[in-house]
FIMAR-538409 format. One line per field, with one value per residue (C-alpha): residue number from 1; residue in three letters; x, y, z. Coordinates in Angstrom, 3 decimals. Layout:
REM residues N
seq (NUM,...) .
type (Ala,...) .
east (X,...) .
north (Y,...) .
up (Z,...) .
This chain:
REM residues 222
seq (1,2,3,4,5,6,7,8,9,10,11,12,13,14,15,16,17,18,19,20,21,22,23,24,25,26,27,28,29,30,31,32,33,34,35,36,37,38,39,40,41,42,43,44,45,46,47,48,49,50,51,52,53,54,55,56,57,58,59,60,61,62,63,64,65,66,67,68,69,70,71,72,73,74,75,76,77,78,79,80,81,82,83,84,85,86,87,88,89,90,91,92,93,94,95,96,97,98,99,100,101,102,103,104,105,106,107,108,109,110,111,112,113,114,115,116,117,118,119,120,121,122,123,124,125,126,127,128,129,130,131,132,133,134,135,136,137,138,139,140,141,142,143,144,145,146,147,148,149,150,151,152,153,154,155,156,157,158,159,160,161,162,163,164,165,166,167,168,169,170,171,172,173,174,175,176,177,178,179,180,181,182,183,184,185,186,187,188,189,190,191,192,193,194,195,196,197,198,199,200,201,202,203,204,205,206,207,208,209,210,211,212,213,214,215,216,217,218,219,220,221,222) .
type (Met,Asp,Lys,Thr,Lys,Val,Leu,Ile,Ala,Asp,Pro,His,Tyr,Met,Phe,Ile,Cys,Gly,Ile,Glu,Ser,Ile,Leu,Ser,Asp,Asp,Glu,Thr,Leu,Glu,Ile,Val,Gly,Glu,Ser,Gln,Thr,Gly,Lys,Glu,Ala,Tyr,Glu,Leu,Ala,Lys,Glu,Tyr,Gly,Pro,Asn,Ile,Val,Ile,Met,Asp,Val,Asn,Met,Pro,Gly,Thr,Asn,Gly,Leu,Glu,Thr,Leu,Lys,Gln,Ile,Thr,Ala,Glu,Leu,Pro,Glu,Val,Lys,Val,Leu,Leu,Leu,Ala,Ala,Glu,Asp,Asn,Glu,Glu,Gln,Leu,Cys,Glu,Ala,Leu,Arg,Ser,Gly,Ala,Lys,Gly,Tyr,Leu,Leu,Lys,Asn,Ile,Leu,Pro,Asn,Glu,Leu,Leu,Thr,Phe,Ile,His,Met,Val,Asp,Arg,Gly,Glu,Cys,Val,Ile,Thr,Gly,Leu,Ala,Ala,Gln,Lys,Val,Leu,Glu,Tyr,Ala,Val,Asn,Gln,Pro,Pro,Ile,Lys,Ile,Arg,Ser,Ser,Ala,Arg,Ala,Lys,Lys,Val,Asp,Ile,Leu,Thr,Lys,Arg,Glu,Lys,Glu,Ile,Leu,Leu,Gln,Val,Ser,Lys,Gly,Leu,Thr,Asn,Arg,Gln,Ile,Ala,Glu,Met,Leu,Asp,Ile,Ser,Glu,Asn,Thr,Val,Lys,Asn,His,Leu,Arg,Asn,Ile,Met,Glu,Lys,Leu,Gln,Met,Asn,Asn,Arg,Val,Gln,Ala,Ala,Thr,Ile,Ala,Leu,Gln,Glu,Gly,Trp,Leu,Lys,Asn,Ile) .
east (-22.641,-21.590,-18.661,-15.516,-15.537,-12.190,-10.994,-7.872,-5.586,-2.466,-0.974,-0.607,-3.829,-2.325,-1.439,-4.992,-6.236,-3.874,-5.174,-8.760,-8.061,-6.605,-9.469,-12.112,-11.176,-12.337,-16.121,-15.904,-14.370,-16.133,-14.261,-16.155,-13.846,-10.470,-8.306,-5.052,-4.517,-4.392,-7.047,-9.500,-8.743,-9.667,-12.862,-13.909,-13.202,-15.577,-18.185,-18.147,-16.878,-14.805,-13.609,-10.100,-8.162,-5.238,-3.025,0.411,2.543,3.723,0.510,0.654,-0.569,-1.427,0.929,-0.071,1.120,-0.796,-3.879,-3.508,-3.491,-6.612,-8.469,-7.509,-8.376,-11.836,-12.680,-11.100,-13.135,-11.436,-8.302,-5.490,-3.061,-0.072,1.933,5.522,7.900,10.871,11.768,12.006,12.507,11.537,8.451,7.461,7.730,5.741,3.064,2.654,2.623,-0.045,-2.365,-1.586,-2.731,-0.177,2.905,3.528,6.116,4.704,6.629,4.284,2.365,-1.356,-2.438,-0.324,-2.110,-5.476,-4.240,-2.987,-6.246,-8.191,-5.708,-6.145,-9.915,-9.706,-7.855,-4.283,-1.312,0.770,4.286,6.390,9.987,12.889,10.333,9.185,12.774,13.438,10.352,11.300,14.912,13.663,11.044,13.500,15.466,12.378,10.872,9.302,5.726,3.474,1.747,-0.769,0.525,-1.057,1.093,4.250,4.136,4.560,7.053,9.666,7.336,4.722,5.662,6.420,9.564,7.533,5.842,9.238,10.500,7.554,8.028,11.706,10.690,8.106,10.924,12.752,9.757,8.635,5.015,2.910,3.545,7.310,7.309,5.374,7.923,10.838,9.510,7.964,4.462,1.174,0.200,-2.907,-0.670,1.331,-1.899,-3.085,0.224,0.130,-3.440,-2.370,0.665,-1.396,-3.956,-1.215,0.415,-2.957,-1.800,-3.685,-0.939,2.106,4.587,3.759,4.065,7.470,8.611,7.714,9.453,12.614,12.496,12.055,14.903,12.653,14.062,17.685,19.316,16.292) .
north (-7.141,-3.988,-4.513,-2.382,-0.209,0.046,2.372,1.334,3.922,2.974,4.198,0.628,-1.084,-4.561,-3.806,-2.628,-5.937,-7.792,-5.991,-6.540,-10.264,-10.407,-8.444,-10.501,-13.477,-11.580,-11.374,-8.566,-6.174,-4.336,-2.547,0.656,2.185,2.281,5.097,5.593,9.275,11.180,13.674,10.902,9.098,12.237,12.727,9.089,9.259,12.229,10.437,7.017,7.733,4.546,3.334,2.806,4.134,1.960,4.250,4.242,7.042,7.944,8.785,10.750,14.344,15.010,12.617,10.249,12.528,15.549,13.408,12.054,15.614,16.503,13.418,13.747,17.473,17.059,13.433,12.777,9.606,7.988,6.001,6.122,3.219,4.120,1.631,2.230,0.335,1.101,2.673,6.448,7.878,11.454,10.272,7.982,10.713,13.172,10.525,9.872,13.598,14.080,11.499,8.218,5.211,2.913,2.780,-0.598,-1.849,-3.470,-6.700,-7.833,-11.092,-11.149,-12.445,-9.743,-7.049,-8.362,-8.419,-4.839,-3.628,-5.026,-3.539,-0.090,-0.556,-1.186,2.078,0.781,2.270,-0.180,0.160,-2.610,-3.458,-1.050,1.740,0.466,0.296,3.879,5.152,3.277,4.463,8.030,7.594,6.138,9.402,11.522,12.478,9.388,8.523,8.999,5.899,5.869,5.720,2.311,0.846,2.838,1.824,-1.795,-1.143,-3.607,-6.596,-5.294,-7.544,-11.246,-12.582,-13.817,-10.441,-8.760,-11.252,-10.388,-6.634,-7.042,-8.564,-5.804,-3.290,-4.988,-4.458,-8.102,-8.988,-11.257,-14.150,-13.602,-13.298,-16.565,-18.343,-16.780,-17.858,-21.145,-20.255,-19.732,-16.425,-16.326,-16.656,-13.650,-11.666,-12.625,-11.569,-8.226,-7.661,-8.321,-6.055,-3.133,-3.646,-3.634,-0.519,1.066,1.788,1.211,0.143,-2.110,0.571,2.686,-0.380,-1.270,2.336,2.360,-0.967,0.354,3.655,1.870,-0.535,-3.597,-5.213,-5.299,-8.672,-10.754) .
up (-0.402,-2.246,-4.559,-4.455,-7.569,-9.344,-12.106,-14.038,-15.664,-17.610,-20.888,-22.183,-23.201,-22.843,-19.227,-18.595,-20.017,-17.697,-14.605,-15.739,-16.067,-12.537,-10.984,-12.789,-10.586,-7.492,-7.200,-4.631,-7.187,-10.012,-12.806,-13.592,-16.165,-17.875,-19.139,-21.032,-20.129,-16.859,-17.961,-18.818,-15.539,-13.601,-15.614,-15.194,-11.463,-11.214,-13.319,-11.681,-8.155,-7.794,-4.408,-5.792,-8.778,-9.895,-11.934,-13.536,-12.144,-15.682,-17.508,-20.788,-20.782,-17.153,-15.385,-12.593,-9.779,-11.094,-11.660,-8.116,-6.746,-8.740,-7.541,-3.866,-3.880,-5.400,-4.547,-1.118,-0.647,-3.675,-2.802,-5.386,-5.750,-7.936,-10.007,-11.100,-13.354,-11.092,-7.760,-7.731,-4.249,-5.132,-6.995,-4.121,-1.483,-3.590,-4.183,-0.454,0.366,-2.302,-0.772,-2.559,-0.532,-2.124,-4.341,-5.952,-8.395,-11.509,-10.941,-8.151,-8.544,-9.430,-6.003,-4.350,-6.356,-5.148,-1.552,-1.791,-3.344,-0.402,2.075,0.505,0.506,4.287,4.736,4.906,3.076,1.020,-0.390,-1.924,-2.665,-2.244,-2.073,1.324,2.561,1.484,3.296,6.448,6.318,6.034,8.772,11.274,11.187,11.823,15.219,16.831,15.920,18.913,20.219,23.009,26.552,27.160,24.383,25.161,28.842,27.808,25.024,26.315,26.030,23.626,20.684,20.599,18.952,15.964,15.566,15.548,12.954,10.734,11.129,10.285,6.945,6.423,6.883,3.999,1.709,1.602,0.842,3.058,0.703,0.749,4.545,4.818,2.636,4.525,7.944,6.765,7.916,6.085,4.527,6.737,9.798,8.622,8.167,11.656,13.205,11.381,12.542,16.139,15.773,14.487,17.263,19.916,18.504,17.681,14.141,10.916,8.534,8.439,7.356,10.413,12.652,11.210,11.578,15.274,15.844,14.191,16.065,19.405,18.617,18.919,15.787,16.907,17.636,16.672) .
């Protein structure tokens, strides 16, 4: 099985070492390079063609957002996962508009980072914490997301009560692990429910699914 190639970019070498240590526990991941500047991250991405770039949004020199734009413009097959020390709504929105596949706060747990890396590798978009709430609050006030007629026709009964409970927690920015603890179920059960939800709604990421549920009013009075 081909390994997922990962490039790590962060201005702090100790943080790079920490991410390397976390990723080394996963045999499906291969670290192909590391960088402490945005310019070098871009050059290494061109040289090694990683599947995923994990990059701090505040890189020295060419910052993370500018580097993201360079990578997505010239290497559209490379998925960029941005890390931030704190929520910044303007920064988050620009990152998503510029093609970031994820925006994570640096206070996530090691196992959560691994989960999010695999989600991004599968083509999903991941956002954590208050950042997720801000995106959802903004999305709810936008024109409704279109879902296929087969799903919309059944919108009254399309989700089970448990699926709605899980999406409600997603809308609060909780991770799978936190949702499992909140609902007293296993993390795998949460993953299975989310997989079923996205299949029903014919969406490919949890944020979109939660947005639809909020727009349709499915999460009221749960």
